[in-house]
C-alpha positions, 0 to 999 in steps of 0.5 A: 558493105560498110562496116558497123563503125563507119555506119555508126559515125553517120548518125550516132552521138555517143555519151562522154565523147568528143567525136572530133578526137574520138570518132571510132566506136568498137562494134560489140555484137555479142556478150556472155557471162563476163565476156564481150565479143566484137564484130571481128570475133575478138573477145574482151573481159568486161572488167567494169560490168558495162558500167556496173550493171551486168553483175550476174553476167551478160545474157544470164539464162535465168534472167532471160527465161523469166523476162521471156515468159513475162513478155508473152503475158504483159509487156507494158502498161501505164503505171498511173491508175494500174498496177501489176504483179511484177511490180508488186512482187518486186516491191515486196522483195526489195523492202526485204533487203533494203534497210529496215526503215524503207517502206515506199518505192517510186519507179523511174528509168535510170540513175539520174532520174532516181536521184532527181526524184530523191531530190524532189522528194526532199524539197517537196517534203519540207514544202508540204510541211510548210518549212522553208528549206530550199538548200541542198547539201552534197559532198565535194566531187560527188556525182549523181547524174546528168539531169538538172537536179542531179547535176546541181548536186554533183561536184565534178565540173568536167560534166557541169561547166555550161550549166552551173549558173542554172542549178539549184542552190547547193552547198558542199562539204568535204568527204570525211576522214579521220583528220577532218571529221571534227572540223566538218562537224563543227562547221556543220553545227554552225551552218545548220542553225539557219534551218534551211537545208532540205536534204543531204545527198551522198554516195555511201562509202564509194564515190564512183565517178570521182575515181572510186574515192572511198571513205569509212562508215565510221567517218560518215556516220557522225555526219549523217547522225547530226544532219538527221537530228537537225531535220535534214533528209538523208538521200543515199545515192546507191545507184553504183554501190547497191546490190552486193558491190560493197559486200552487203546488199547496200553500202548503207548496211555498213552505216548505223544511221540509215538514209531517209531516201535511197536511189537505185538503178544499174545492177537493179535489173542486172543490166538487161533493161533500164529501170530505177527505184527511189525508196523512202521511209513512211515518214517521207511518204506521209508528208505527201499523203493528203486530201490536197492533190497538190501535195502529191508527188506529180512526177512520172515516166512513160515506162515507170515500173515496166513489167519486163524491167520488174521481172528482170529485177526480181530474177536479179534479186533471187540470184543476188541472194543465192548462195552461189552468188554470195560465194562468188562475191566473197571469192572476188573480194579475196582475189582483189585482196591477194592482188593488192598485196602483190601490187600495192608497193609497185613503184608506179602505184601511188595508192590502192583501195578496196571496198567489197568487189570494187578495187582501185589503184592510182598511178603515181603520174599526173594525168588528165581525166580524158587525156592521151596517157589515159587513152593509151592505157585504155587501148593497151587494155583493149589490145590485150582483151580486157575492157577497163575504163581508167578514170584519169590516173585511176585504174579500177575493177568492178567486174561481174560477180560470175567472173572466173578466177582465170579471167580475174588473173588476166585482168591483173596481168594486163594491169601489171603490164600497163604499169610498164608503159605508164 
């Protein structure tokens, strides 16, 4: 009988993959806690929580039990014209932990659609008010997803090349630092005089796909404050940073100026079932609230507010707010700090950075984002039973909160051994 990897090659097309040079996929047959298991029985520590989703551990029994019970009552129902208890309870639970200005929630399917909806909200908000604001603003090297609006505001050309001539009108500004903040503010003051910027979309504190680049809340806040005064809607892309990863519920909690719109997915449902939410202020919502049907947000997805996804998210919220999970988050943060003190002066390390449970180090060698050296590092990690996914010269850790101290030490040990072959 053919193995799973061979059968995979017959029909499947994988994301972020050039299949001619990387034809073989590793079959994963089981997952539990922080561990993945392949078809030969080998286990791997999931050092990136499967793209930052399974933060409470794979196959968490508390979440599984809740979803199992829900699927015996209501599996799926159209969310246009109907509602259901899991969606209502989730809206109430999310509003309690979101920044206090967030009042309304729009459900969708994934991170890209969450940001797509946030972009549409910002553009239509001004349209509904009779304002000609059609330009969007974003950070350089930002990443917000793979649908067209999300690609438009993303600055990583490795993903966008063939499509750039088809994008929305977007202008980019540098990520703020203590050195460039004054210059950014001066240029923004001048640019905003045209009154044509509809919204500013940003990854607060950490730019994930840009190799976990980090900036300070104290540098970001003056930019947000200026934009808000000038009537620009602030769209916080918290798809990656949300639900505890920065040490608080949301990265926006660290920043005094709050967003008008927040995009969420990934850890929202603890990695169990796809779902996303775009939240907004009552002021944004009211621009769509009208006797004119055309002023409504006519956007929809078949599985909007799927009851099972909502139930998984509710269970995840309960875990996130538990003392046990908060203690786990604090433990992982401290563990990374201890590792950083040990590794930051290594001759092969160009720099390190940490925000909450997100830890990253840069190698002091030049590498392609998807090049041979990166591939050798990836294989080294896998050979030693650790799943890490380097972003070019950046090695980062974003493991489940439930990861054990021994598993963390294994990750650190494997990273240290990788420095010897880099």
